[in-house]
N, CA, C and O atoms as a GROMACS GRO file, in nm:
protein
  560
    1MET      N    1   0.074  -0.121   0.008
    1MET     CA    2   0.004   0.014   0.005
    1MET      C    3   0.077   0.119   0.010
    1MET      O    4   0.172   0.130   0.087
    2ILE      N    5   0.035   0.223  -0.087
    2ILE     CA    6   0.110   0.351  -0.081
    2ILE      C    7   0.019   0.441  -0.049
    2ILE      O    8  -0.099   0.440  -0.084
    3LEU      N    9   0.086   0.543   0.037
    3LEU     CA   10   0.028   0.677   0.082
    3LEU      C   11   0.086   0.789   0.006
    3LEU      O   12   0.206   0.817   0.007
    4PHE      N   13  -0.006   0.852  -0.059
    4PHE     CA   14   0.043   0.990  -0.134
    4PHE      C   15   0.003   1.102  -0.016
    4PHE      O   16  -0.108   1.112   0.038
    5LEU      N   17   0.109   1.175   0.008
    5LEU     CA   18   0.076   1.283   0.116
    5LEU      C   19   0.100   1.409   0.080
    5LEU      O   20   0.211   1.446   0.043
    6ASP      N   21  -0.020   1.501   0.091
    6ASP     CA   22  -0.010   1.628   0.088
    6ASP      C   23   0.030   1.696   0.225
    6ASP      O   24   0.007   1.636   0.330
    7PHE      N   25   0.087   1.814   0.226
    7PHE     CA   26   0.101   1.864   0.349
    7PHE      C   27   0.020   1.994   0.398
    7PHE      O   28  -0.022   2.003   0.514
    8ASP      N   29   0.002   2.102   0.293
    8ASP     CA   30  -0.079   2.214   0.351
    8ASP      C   31  -0.221   2.181   0.329
    8ASP      O   32  -0.269   2.154   0.219
    9GLY      N   33  -0.287   2.186   0.446
    9GLY     CA   34  -0.428   2.143   0.444
    9GLY      C   35  -0.446   2.027   0.512
    9GLY      O   36  -0.553   2.011   0.572
   10VAL      N   37  -0.347   1.928   0.514
   10VAL     CA   38  -0.344   1.820   0.555
   10VAL      C   39  -0.255   1.817   0.706
   10VAL      O   40  -0.315   1.804   0.812
   11LEU      N   41  -0.132   1.829   0.700
   11LEU     CA   42  -0.062   1.836   0.809
   11LEU      C   43  -0.069   1.949   0.899
   11LEU      O   44  -0.020   1.946   1.012
   12HIS      N   45  -0.132   2.054   0.847
   12HIS     CA   46  -0.166   2.167   0.924
   12HIS      C   47  -0.286   2.235   0.865
   12HIS      O   48  -0.307   2.231   0.744
   13PRO      N   49  -0.358   2.293   0.944
   13PRO     CA   50  -0.488   2.392   0.875
   13PRO      C   51  -0.412   2.505   0.775
   13PRO      O   52  -0.301   2.550   0.802
   14LEU      N   53  -0.470   2.534   0.686
   14LEU     CA   54  -0.415   2.622   0.593
   14LEU      C   55  -0.399   2.769   0.658
   14LEU      O   56  -0.337   2.855   0.596
   15ASN      N   57  -0.456   2.795   0.785
   15ASN     CA   58  -0.430   2.920   0.851
   15ASN      C   59  -0.307   2.897   0.927
   15ASN      O   60  -0.252   3.000   0.967
   16ARG      N   61  -0.248   2.783   0.958
   16ARG     CA   62  -0.121   2.764   1.032
   16ARG      C   63  -0.138   2.821   1.162
   16ARG      O   64  -0.036   2.857   1.221
   17GLU      N   65  -0.257   2.837   1.221
   17GLU     CA   66  -0.284   2.874   1.355
   17GLU      C   67  -0.195   2.830   1.459
   17GLU      O   68  -0.133   2.901   1.538
   18ASP      N   69  -0.198   2.676   1.450
   18ASP     CA   70  -0.107   2.598   1.546
   18ASP      C   71   0.035   2.587   1.491
   18ASP      O   72   0.114   2.508   1.544
   19GLY      N   73   0.072   2.664   1.386
   19GLY     CA   74   0.218   2.636   1.333
   19GLY      C   75   0.203   2.526   1.214
   19GLY      O   76   0.102   2.458   1.195
   20ALA      N   77   0.326   2.520   1.134
   20ALA     CA   78   0.320   2.422   1.039
   20ALA      C   79   0.354   2.272   1.085
   20ALA      O   80   0.437   2.243   1.172
   21LEU      N   81   0.288   2.194   1.022
   21LEU     CA   82   0.295   2.042   1.068
   21LEU      C   83   0.231   2.015   1.198
   21LEU      O   84   0.262   1.918   1.267
   22SER      N   85   0.149   2.093   1.227
   22SER     CA   86   0.086   2.083   1.367
   22SER      C   87  -0.001   1.937   1.384
   22SER      O   88  -0.018   1.887   1.495
   23ARG      N   89  -0.047   1.885   1.273
   23ARG     CA   90  -0.108   1.755   1.280
   23ARG      C   91  -0.017   1.643   1.228
   23ARG      O   92  -0.070   1.537   1.197
   24LEU      N   93   0.109   1.656   1.218
   24LEU     CA   94   0.189   1.570   1.208
   24LEU      C   95   0.204   1.452   1.305
   24LEU      O   96   0.209   1.336   1.262
   25PRO      N   97   0.211   1.481   1.431
   25PRO     CA   98   0.219   1.390   1.539
   25PRO      C   99   0.093   1.274   1.538
   25PRO      O  100   0.109   1.155   1.563
   26GLN      N  101  -0.037   1.339   1.501
   26GLN     CA  102  -0.148   1.252   1.495
   26GLN      C  103  -0.141   1.151   1.378
   26GLN      O  104  -0.184   1.036   1.385
   27LEU      N  105  -0.079   1.210   1.264
   27LEU     CA  106  -0.077   1.116   1.140
   27LEU      C  107   0.044   1.016   1.167
   27LEU      O  108   0.032   0.903   1.121
   28GLU      N  109   0.150   1.045   1.232
   28GLU     CA  110   0.223   0.941   1.265
   28GLU      C  111   0.196   0.839   1.338
   28GLU      O  112   0.229   0.723   1.314
   29ILE      N  113   0.116   0.891   1.461
   29ILE     CA  114   0.064   0.767   1.561
   29ILE      C  115  -0.017   0.682   1.458
   29ILE      O  116   0.020   0.564   1.453
   30THR      N  117  -0.107   0.714   1.386
   30THR     CA  118  -0.185   0.636   1.287
   30THR      C  119  -0.091   0.546   1.211
   30THR      O  120  -0.105   0.424   1.216
   31LEU      N  121   0.002   0.602   1.142
   31LEU     CA  122   0.109   0.528   1.053
   31LEU      C  123   0.176   0.410   1.120
   31LEU      O  124   0.206   0.304   1.064
   32ARG      N  125   0.195   0.440   1.245
   32ARG     CA  126   0.248   0.332   1.312
   32ARG      C  127   0.194   0.210   1.341
   32ARG      O  128   0.253   0.112   1.387
   33LYS      N  129   0.047   0.221   1.306
   33LYS     CA  130  -0.054   0.095   1.320
   33LYS      C  131  -0.040   0.016   1.186
   33LYS      O  132  -0.088  -0.096   1.172
   34PHE      N  133   0.028   0.080   1.090
   34PHE     CA  134   0.023   0.024   0.941
   34PHE      C  135   0.182   0.016   0.901
   34PHE      O  136   0.226   0.113   0.839
   35ASN      N  137   0.243  -0.059   0.920
   35ASN     CA  138   0.395  -0.060   0.904
   35ASN      C  139   0.411  -0.089   0.777
   35ASN      O  140   0.526  -0.070   0.738
   36GLU      N  141   0.320  -0.139   0.679
   36GLU     CA  142   0.353  -0.198   0.544
   36GLU      C  143   0.322  -0.069   0.446
   36GLU      O  144   0.331  -0.082   0.324
   37ILE      N  145   0.288   0.044   0.500
   37ILE     CA  146   0.249   0.151   0.400
   37ILE      C  147   0.382   0.211   0.376
   37ILE      O  148   0.463   0.228   0.468
   38ASP      N  149   0.408   0.248   0.232
   38ASP     CA  150   0.518   0.333   0.182
   38ASP      C  151   0.461   0.453   0.166
   38ASP      O  152   0.345   0.457   0.126
   39ILE      N  153   0.535   0.576   0.196
   39ILE     CA  154   0.485   0.706   0.190
   39ILE      C  155   0.555   0.782   0.064
   39ILE      O  156   0.676   0.776   0.042
   40VAL      N  157   0.472   0.848  -0.008
   40VAL     CA  158   0.530   0.922  -0.128
   40VAL      C  159   0.439   1.082  -0.110
   40VAL      O  160   0.320   1.106  -0.097
   41ILE      N  161   0.563   1.171  -0.117
   41ILE     CA  162   0.523   1.309  -0.079
   41ILE      C  163   0.456   1.362  -0.224
   41ILE      O  164   0.520   1.356  -0.329
   42SER      N  165   0.327   1.410  -0.218
   42SER     CA  166   0.264   1.470  -0.348
   42SER      C  167   0.256   1.615  -0.314
   42SER      O  168   0.197   1.691  -0.390
   43SER      N  169   0.313   1.661  -0.199
   43SER     CA  170   0.282   1.821  -0.166
   43SER      C  171   0.362   1.893  -0.263
   43SER      O  172   0.469   1.858  -0.312
   44ALA      N  173   0.283   2.017  -0.287
   44ALA     CA  174   0.392   2.114  -0.334
   44ALA      C  175   0.508   2.152  -0.279
   44ALA      O  176   0.593   2.215  -0.342
   45TRP      N  177   0.522   2.110  -0.135
   45TRP     CA  178   0.642   2.118  -0.087
   45TRP      C  179   0.775   2.051  -0.154
   45TRP      O  180   0.889   2.091  -0.132
   46ARG      N  181   0.742   1.945  -0.236
   46ARG     CA  182   0.848   1.875  -0.302
   46ARG      C  183   0.913   1.951  -0.402
   46ARG      O  184   1.019   1.911  -0.450
   47GLN      N  185   0.849   2.082  -0.449
   47GLN     CA  186   0.919   2.171  -0.538
   47GLN      C  187   1.021   2.261  -0.487
   47GLN      O  188   1.118   2.299  -0.553
   48GLU      N  189   0.994   2.297  -0.356
   48GLU     CA  190   1.100   2.376  -0.278
   48GLU      C  191   1.210   2.296  -0.207
   48GLU      O  192   1.328   2.331  -0.211
   49TYR      N  193   1.159   2.172  -0.132
   49TYR     CA  194   1.253   2.105  -0.042
   49TYR      C  195   1.294   1.957  -0.133
   49TYR      O  196   1.220   1.900  -0.214
   50SER      N  197   1.418   1.921  -0.095
   50SER     CA  198   1.461   1.781  -0.121
   50SER      C  199   1.390   1.690  -0.043
   50SER      O  200   1.330   1.720   0.060
   51LEU      N  201   1.401   1.545  -0.107
   51LEU     CA  202   1.338   1.433  -0.035
   51LEU      C  203   1.403   1.435   0.092
   51LEU      O  204   1.328   1.414   0.188
   52THR      N  205   1.529   1.455   0.117
   52THR     CA  206   1.592   1.430   0.243
   52THR      C  207   1.551   1.561   0.347
   52THR      O  208   1.533   1.550   0.468
   53GLN      N  209   1.542   1.666   0.281
   53GLN     CA  210   1.484   1.790   0.379
   53GLN      C  211   1.326   1.726   0.414
   53GLN      O  212   1.291   1.718   0.532
   54LEU      N  213   1.253   1.690   0.323
   54LEU     CA  214   1.116   1.653   0.365
   54LEU      C  215   1.101   1.538   0.480
   54LEU      O  216   1.027   1.534   0.578
   55ARG      N  217   1.181   1.462   0.441
   55ARG     CA  218   1.184   1.347   0.549
   55ARG      C  219   1.246   1.392   0.674
   55ARG      O  220   1.223   1.317   0.769
   56GLY      N  221   1.322   1.500   0.699
   56GLY     CA  222   1.363   1.581   0.835
   56GLY      C  223   1.257   1.610   0.904
   56GLY      O  224   1.274   1.613   1.026
   57TYR      N  225   1.135   1.635   0.857
   57TYR     CA  226   1.013   1.679   0.916
   57TYR      C  227   0.961   1.552   1.021
   57TYR      O  228   0.912   1.572   1.133
   58PHE      N  229   0.980   1.432   0.964
   58PHE     CA  230   0.918   1.339   1.010
   58PHE      C  231   1.009   1.251   1.152
   58PHE      O  232   1.128   1.273   1.176
   59SER      N  233   0.943   1.178   1.214
   59SER     CA  234   1.020   1.103   1.331
   59SER      C  235   1.113   0.974   1.257
   59SER      O  236   1.074   0.922   1.152
   60ASP      N  237   1.200   0.945   1.304
   60ASP     CA  238   1.299   0.861   1.238
   60ASP      C  239   1.227   0.748   1.169
   60ASP      O  240   1.253   0.726   1.051
   61ASP      N  241   1.134   0.672   1.237
   61ASP     CA  242   1.084   0.556   1.224
   61ASP      C  243   0.990   0.573   1.096
   61ASP      O  244   0.977   0.478   1.019
   62ILE      N  245   0.922   0.698   1.072
   62ILE     CA  246   0.856   0.720   0.958
   62ILE      C  247   0.943   0.768   0.826
   62ILE      O  248   0.920   0.752   0.707
   63GLN      N  249   1.042   0.828   0.889
   63GLN     CA  250   1.130   0.889   0.777
   63GLN      C  251   1.168   0.782   0.684
   63GLN      O  252   1.174   0.813   0.564
   64ARG      N  253   1.199   0.636   0.726
   64ARG     CA  254   1.244   0.545   0.656
   64ARG      C  255   1.147   0.477   0.571
   64ARG      O  256   1.178   0.386   0.495
   65ARG      N  257   1.008   0.531   0.588
   65ARG     CA  258   0.916   0.477   0.512
   65ARG      C  259   0.878   0.562   0.401
   65ARG      O  260   0.798   0.525   0.315
   66ILE      N  261   0.942   0.692   0.402
   66ILE     CA  262   0.918   0.788   0.287
   66ILE      C  263   1.014   0.753   0.178
   66ILE      O  264   1.136   0.766   0.192
   67ILE      N  265   0.946   0.697   0.046
   67ILE     CA  266   1.034   0.666  -0.031
   67ILE      C  267   1.078   0.727  -0.149
   67ILE      O  268   1.168   0.694  -0.226
   68ASP      N  269   0.984   0.841  -0.152
   68ASP     CA  270   0.985   0.922  -0.290
   68ASP      C  271   0.885   1.028  -0.310
   68ASP      O  272   0.780   1.029  -0.245
   69VAL      N  273   0.920   1.132  -0.411
   69VAL     CA  274   0.804   1.252  -0.419
   69VAL      C  275   0.733   1.195  -0.539
   69VAL      O  276   0.775   1.094  -0.597
   70THR      N  277   0.627   1.258  -0.576
   70THR     CA  278   0.593   1.247  -0.714
   70THR      C  279   0.651   1.339  -0.783
   70THR      O  280   0.706   1.436  -0.730
   71PRO      N  281   0.644   1.309  -0.970
   71PRO     CA  282   0.703   1.399  -1.028
   71PRO      C  283   0.624   1.540  -1.044
   71PRO      O  284   0.507   1.542  -1.007
   72VAL      N  285   0.665   1.624  -1.082
   72VAL     CA  286   0.618   1.753  -1.100
   72VAL      C  287   0.571   1.785  -1.258
   72VAL      O  288   0.652   1.802  -1.350
   73LEU      N  289   0.445   1.790  -1.270
   73LEU     CA  290   0.372   1.805  -1.417
   73LEU      C  291   0.336   1.929  -1.427
   73LEU      O  292   0.331   2.004  -1.330
   74ASP      N  293   0.304   1.969  -1.562
   74ASP     CA  294   0.268   2.119  -1.600
   74ASP      C  295   0.122   2.109  -1.575
   74ASP      O  296   0.060   2.013  -1.623
   75HIS      N  297   0.065   2.194  -1.509
   75HIS     CA  298  -0.092   2.197  -1.489
   75HIS      C  299  -0.165   2.216  -1.610
   75HIS      O  300  -0.275   2.166  -1.630
   76LEU      N  301  -0.104   2.287  -1.688
   76LEU     CA  302  -0.172   2.302  -1.827
   76LEU      C  303  -0.224   2.189  -1.897
   76LEU      O  304  -0.333   2.185  -1.955
   77ASP      N  305  -0.129   2.085  -1.888
   77ASP     CA  306  -0.148   1.970  -1.965
   77ASP      C  307  -0.229   1.863  -1.906
   77ASP      O  308  -0.245   1.756  -1.965
   78ASN      N  309  -0.289   1.893  -1.772
   78ASN     CA  310  -0.343   1.783  -1.678
   78ASN      C  311  -0.457   1.830  -1.620
   78ASN      O  312  -0.446   1.931  -1.550
   79ARG      N  313  -0.572   1.775  -1.635
   79ARG     CA  314  -0.697   1.859  -1.600
   79ARG      C  315  -0.693   1.808  -1.435
   79ARG      O  316  -0.721   1.886  -1.343
   80TYR      N  317  -0.659   1.685  -1.418
   80TYR     CA  318  -0.657   1.646  -1.272
   80TYR      C  319  -0.515   1.603  -1.234
   80TYR      O  320  -0.468   1.490  -1.240
   81LEU      N  321  -0.453   1.721  -1.194
   81LEU     CA  322  -0.292   1.728  -1.168
   81LEU      C  323  -0.239   1.627  -1.086
   81LEU      O  324  -0.143   1.562  -1.129
   82ARG      N  325  -0.289   1.602  -0.967
   82ARG     CA  326  -0.255   1.529  -0.859
   82ARG      C  327  -0.257   1.402  -0.916
   82ARG      O  328  -0.158   1.333  -0.942
   83GLN      N  329  -0.384   1.372  -0.935
   83GLN     CA  330  -0.403   1.232  -1.011
   83GLN      C  331  -0.310   1.188  -1.096
   83GLN      O  332  -0.263   1.075  -1.078
   84ALA      N  333  -0.262   1.276  -1.211
   84ALA     CA  334  -0.195   1.245  -1.316
   84ALA      C  335  -0.049   1.236  -1.265
   84ALA      O  336   0.024   1.156  -1.326
   85GLU      N  337   0.001   1.304  -1.166
   85GLU     CA  338   0.148   1.281  -1.098
   85GLU      C  339   0.138   1.159  -1.034
   85GLU      O  340   0.230   1.078  -1.049
   86ILE      N  341   0.039   1.129  -0.962
   86ILE     CA  342   0.057   0.991  -0.899
   86ILE      C  343   0.046   0.872  -0.978
   86ILE      O  344   0.096   0.764  -0.945
   87ASP      N  345  -0.029   0.894  -1.092
   87ASP     CA  346  -0.016   0.792  -1.213
   87ASP      C  347   0.102   0.748  -1.278
   87ASP      O  348   0.140   0.637  -1.315
   88LEU      N  349   0.163   0.894  -1.287
   88LEU     CA  350   0.300   0.883  -1.361
   88LEU      C  351   0.393   0.806  -1.264
   88LEU      O  352   0.464   0.715  -1.306
   89TRP      N  353   0.393   0.845  -1.126
   89TRP     CA  354   0.473   0.794  -1.011
   89TRP      C  355   0.480   0.657  -1.040
   89TRP      O  356   0.587   0.604  -1.070
   90LEU      N  357   0.333   0.575  -1.029
   90LEU     CA  358   0.300   0.446  -1.006
   90LEU      C  359   0.358   0.389  -1.123
   90LEU      O  360   0.427   0.288  -1.107
   91ARG      N  361   0.342   0.440  -1.246
   91ARG     CA  362   0.388   0.364  -1.397
   91ARG      C  363   0.540   0.359  -1.367
   91ARG      O  364   0.601   0.253  -1.381
   92ASN      N  365   0.604   0.475  -1.325
   92ASN     CA  366   0.747   0.473  -1.320
   92ASN      C  367   0.816   0.370  -1.224
   92ASN      O  368   0.922   0.317  -1.256
   93ALA      N  369   0.751   0.344  -1.104
   93ALA     CA  370   0.780   0.273  -1.002
   93ALA      C  371   0.748   0.111  -1.039
   93ALA      O  372   0.801   0.017  -0.979
   94GLY      N  373   0.675   0.099  -1.124
   94GLY     CA  374   0.616  -0.029  -1.159
   94GLY      C  375   0.538  -0.075  -1.062
   94GLY      O  376   0.551  -0.192  -1.025
   95ARG      N  377   0.455   0.003  -1.011
   95ARG     CA  378   0.362  -0.017  -0.891
   95ARG      C  379   0.225  -0.006  -0.909
   95ARG      O  380   0.143  -0.018  -0.818
   96GLU      N  381   0.193   0.021  -1.052
   96GLU     CA  382   0.058   0.074  -1.076
   96GLU      C  383  -0.055  -0.026  -1.077
   96GLU      O  384  -0.167  -0.002  -1.121
   97TYR      N  385  -0.016  -0.141  -1.025
   97TYR     CA  386  -0.128  -0.246  -0.970
   97TYR      C  387  -0.145  -0.260  -0.798
   97TYR      O  388  -0.216  -0.341  -0.739
   98GLU      N  389  -0.062  -0.160  -0.742
   98GLU     CA  390  -0.099  -0.166  -0.602
   98GLU      C  391  -0.169  -0.086  -0.550
   98GLU      O  392  -0.188   0.019  -0.612
   99GLY      N  393  -0.225  -0.104  -0.437
   99GLY     CA  394  -0.337  -0.018  -0.371
   99GLY      C  395  -0.264   0.125  -0.323
   99GLY      O  396  -0.158   0.130  -0.260
  100TRP      N  397  -0.339   0.233  -0.362
  100TRP     CA  398  -0.291   0.353  -0.274
  100TRP      C  399  -0.402   0.439  -0.240
  100TRP      O  400  -0.518   0.433  -0.282
  101ILE      N  401  -0.352   0.516  -0.161
  101ILE     CA  402  -0.431   0.646  -0.082
  101ILE      C  403  -0.385   0.762  -0.108
  101ILE      O  404  -0.263   0.776  -0.111
  102ALA      N  405  -0.455   0.855  -0.128
  102ALA     CA  406  -0.400   1.002  -0.124
  102ALA      C  407  -0.479   1.065  -0.002
  102ALA      O  408  -0.601   1.061   0.012
  103LEU      N  409  -0.399   1.118   0.075
  103LEU     CA  410  -0.437   1.242   0.166
  103LEU      C  411  -0.446   1.370   0.132
  103LEU      O  412  -0.341   1.432   0.149
  104ASP      N  413  -0.543   1.436   0.087
  104ASP     CA  414  -0.526   1.569   0.029
  104ASP      C  415  -0.657   1.647   0.049
  104ASP      O  416  -0.771   1.605   0.060
  105ASP      N  417  -0.606   1.785   0.051
  105ASP     CA  418  -0.743   1.872   0.078
  105ASP      C  419  -0.792   1.955  -0.058
  105ASP      O  420  -0.877   2.044  -0.050
  106SER      N  421  -0.734   1.920  -0.173
  106SER     CA  422  -0.773   1.979  -0.293
  106SER      C  423  -0.846   1.862  -0.393
  106SER      O  424  -0.785   1.799  -0.479
  107GLU      N  425  -0.987   1.848  -0.363
  107GLU     CA  426  -1.058   1.764  -0.428
  107GLU      C  427  -1.053   1.799  -0.590
  107GLU      O  428  -1.075   1.707  -0.668
  108TRP      N  429  -1.030   1.901  -0.630
  108TRP     CA  430  -1.019   1.932  -0.771
  108TRP      C  431  -0.900   1.901  -0.846
  108TRP      O  432  -0.889   1.932  -0.965
  109LEU      N  433  -0.793   1.828  -0.769
  109LEU     CA  434  -0.700   1.784  -0.838
  109LEU      C  435  -0.718   1.619  -0.886
  109LEU      O  436  -0.638   1.560  -0.959
  110PHE      N  437  -0.811   1.575  -0.842
  110PHE     CA  438  -0.857   1.426  -0.869
  110PHE      C  439  -0.982   1.446  -0.954
  110PHE      O  440  -1.046   1.550  -0.965
  111PRO      N  441  -1.006   1.328  -1.013
  111PRO     CA  442  -1.109   1.317  -1.099
  111PRO      C  443  -1.259   1.293  -0.982
  111PRO      O  444  -1.250   1.233  -0.875
  112PRO      N  445  -1.366   1.344  -1.026
  112PRO     CA  446  -1.474   1.337  -0.937
  112PRO      C  447  -1.504   1.173  -0.900
  112PRO      O  448  -1.498   1.080  -0.980
  113GLY      N  449  -1.537   1.165  -0.755
  113GLY     CA  450  -1.566   1.027  -0.711
  113GLY      C  451  -1.442   0.958  -0.701
  113GLY      O  452  -1.459   0.836  -0.698
  114CYS      N  453  -1.325   0.994  -0.695
  114CYS     CA  454  -1.177   0.930  -0.676
  114CYS      C  455  -1.197   0.849  -0.552
  114CYS      O  456  -1.216   0.899  -0.441
  115ARG      N  457  -1.191   0.711  -0.579
  115ARG     CA  458  -1.208   0.627  -0.449
  115ARG      C  459  -1.087   0.611  -0.368
  115ARG      O  460  -1.092   0.552  -0.260
  116ASN      N  461  -0.970   0.662  -0.416
  116ASN     CA  462  -0.843   0.656  -0.354
  116ASN      C  463  -0.816   0.793  -0.248
  116ASN      O  464  -0.722   0.805  -0.170
  117LEU      N  465  -0.901   0.865  -0.266
  117LEU     CA  466  -0.889   1.001  -0.213
  117LEU      C  467  -0.952   1.024  -0.091
  117LEU      O  468  -1.074   1.037  -0.094
  118ILE      N  469  -0.893   1.032   0.016
  118ILE     CA  470  -0.927   1.074   0.139
  118ILE      C  471  -0.943   1.225   0.142
  118ILE      O  472  -0.834   1.279   0.162
  119LEU      N  473  -1.046   1.309   0.128
  119LEU     CA  474  -1.037   1.442   0.133
  119LEU      C  475  -1.038   1.504   0.265
  119LEU      O  476  -1.123   1.474   0.348
  120VAL      N  477  -0.948   1.588   0.287
  120VAL     CA  478  -0.922   1.660   0.414
  120VAL      C  479  -0.968   1.771   0.425
  120VAL      O  480  -0.942   1.846   0.331
  121ASP      N  481  -1.049   1.826   0.534
  121ASP     CA  482  -1.091   1.978   0.552
  121ASP      C  483  -0.974   2.058   0.571
  121ASP      O  484  -0.904   2.040   0.670
  122PRO      N  485  -0.940   2.162   0.467
  122PRO     CA  486  -0.795   2.231   0.493
  122PRO      C  487  -0.808   2.338   0.598
  122PRO      O  488  -0.706   2.404   0.621
  123GLU      N  489  -0.939   2.371   0.680
  123GLU     CA  490  -0.939   2.442   0.785
  123GLU      C  491  -0.933   2.361   0.887
  123GLU      O  492  -0.953   2.418   0.994
  124VAL      N  493  -0.911   2.235   0.892
  124VAL     CA  494  -0.890   2.145   1.013
  124VAL      C  495  -0.767   2.069   1.016
  124VAL      O  496  -0.696   2.057   1.116
  125GLY      N  497  -0.739   2.006   0.873
  125GLY     CA  498  -0.621   1.912   0.857
  125GLY      C  499  -0.657   1.800   0.930
  125GLY      O  500  -0.768   1.789   0.981
  126PHE      N  501  -0.541   1.687   0.942
  126PHE     CA  502  -0.541   1.561   0.973
  126PHE      C  503  -0.638   1.547   1.121
  126PHE      O  504  -0.583   1.588   1.223
  127ASP      N  505  -0.752   1.500   1.131
  127ASP     CA  506  -0.818   1.480   1.256
  127ASP      C  507  -0.881   1.342   1.260
  127ASP      O  508  -0.874   1.250   1.179
  128GLU      N  509  -0.948   1.351   1.380
  128GLU     CA  510  -0.991   1.184   1.419
  128GLU      C  511  -1.084   1.140   1.288
  128GLU      O  512  -1.073   1.028   1.239
  129ALA      N  513  -1.177   1.237   1.236
  129ALA     CA  514  -1.260   1.172   1.121
  129ALA      C  515  -1.163   1.133   1.001
  129ALA      O  516  -1.196   1.036   0.932
  130VAL      N  517  -1.059   1.194   0.976
  130VAL     CA  518  -0.955   1.166   0.862
  130VAL      C  519  -0.905   1.038   0.898
  130VAL      O  520  -0.904   0.941   0.822
  131GLU      N  521  -0.855   1.036   1.037
  131GLU     CA  522  -0.779   0.912   1.088
  131GLU      C  523  -0.887   0.782   1.070
  131GLU      O  524  -0.852   0.671   1.028
  132ASP      N  525  -1.008   0.811   1.104
  132ASP     CA  526  -1.121   0.714   1.091
  132ASP      C  527  -1.120   0.642   0.933
  132ASP      O  528  -1.115   0.522   0.907
  133ALA      N  529  -1.124   0.752   0.842
  133ALA     CA  530  -1.146   0.692   0.707
  133ALA      C  531  -1.020   0.626   0.672
  133ALA      O  532  -1.027   0.517   0.615
  134LEU      N  533  -0.888   0.685   0.704
  134LEU     CA  534  -0.775   0.619   0.662
  134LEU      C  535  -0.780   0.477   0.729
  134LEU      O  536  -0.758   0.382   0.654
  135HIS      N  537  -0.804   0.454   0.847
  135HIS     CA  538  -0.820   0.339   0.926
  135HIS      C  539  -0.900   0.223   0.850
  135HIS      O  540  -0.863   0.106   0.839
  136ARG      N  541  -1.023   0.282   0.796
  136ARG     CA  542  -1.127   0.199   0.729
  136ARG      C  543  -1.070   0.144   0.603
  136ARG      O  544  -1.091   0.029   0.564
  137LYS      N  545  -0.996   0.234   0.539
  137LYS     CA  546  -0.956   0.206   0.402
  137LYS      C  547  -0.843   0.106   0.401
  137LYS      O  548  -0.830   0.026   0.309
  138LEU      N  549  -0.762   0.112   0.502
  138LEU     CA  550  -0.646   0.026   0.536
  138LEU      C  551  -0.670  -0.122   0.596
  138LEU      O  552  -0.588  -0.213   0.594
  139THR      N  553  -0.797  -0.126   0.648
  139THR     CA  554  -0.837  -0.248   0.694
  139THR      C  555  -0.943  -0.305   0.618
  139THR      O  556  -1.021  -0.381   0.675
  140ARG      N  557  -0.955  -0.278   0.501
  140ARG     CA  558  -1.074  -0.351   0.404
  140ARG      C  559  -1.005  -0.480   0.349
  140ARG      O  560  -1.067  -0.556   0.274
   0.00000   0.00000   0.00000
C-alpha cells in the first residue's frame, strides 16, 4: 500500500494557527499502526525542498518509510494534476497495480468520485475523522 501525502491543509490547517505541521504527530501515530505503508510526498513542498529535507520533518521511524516524491507536471496539460502525478509515479515505479490512498485537501486535483482520495478539510487538517477514514481504507 502506498500513501500519497499532501502537507498544506493536511498536516496543518491552511491558516497555520497552530504552526506548520501541527497535525503531523497525530498522523504518525496512525501510520505506526500500519507498518506496511510506503509514503510518497505529493505536496507542493516537494518543489521547494529535497526528499532528504522533507523526510527531516518526520520521526526517524516514519522517515524510513518515505520512499519518494511524485513528479512535477505542468498543470496546463493535466486536468486532474495530482492524479496525473500519482499515476505517472506508479507507472515509473512499476507499482501501478498496487493499492494506494491519497490524503489531500484539494478535491479538484482528482477526478470526481476518486475512490483513493481521502479528502481533508483544509480548515482543520488531519483529525479524528480523517484518521477513521484512513483506518477504514487500510483495514478492508
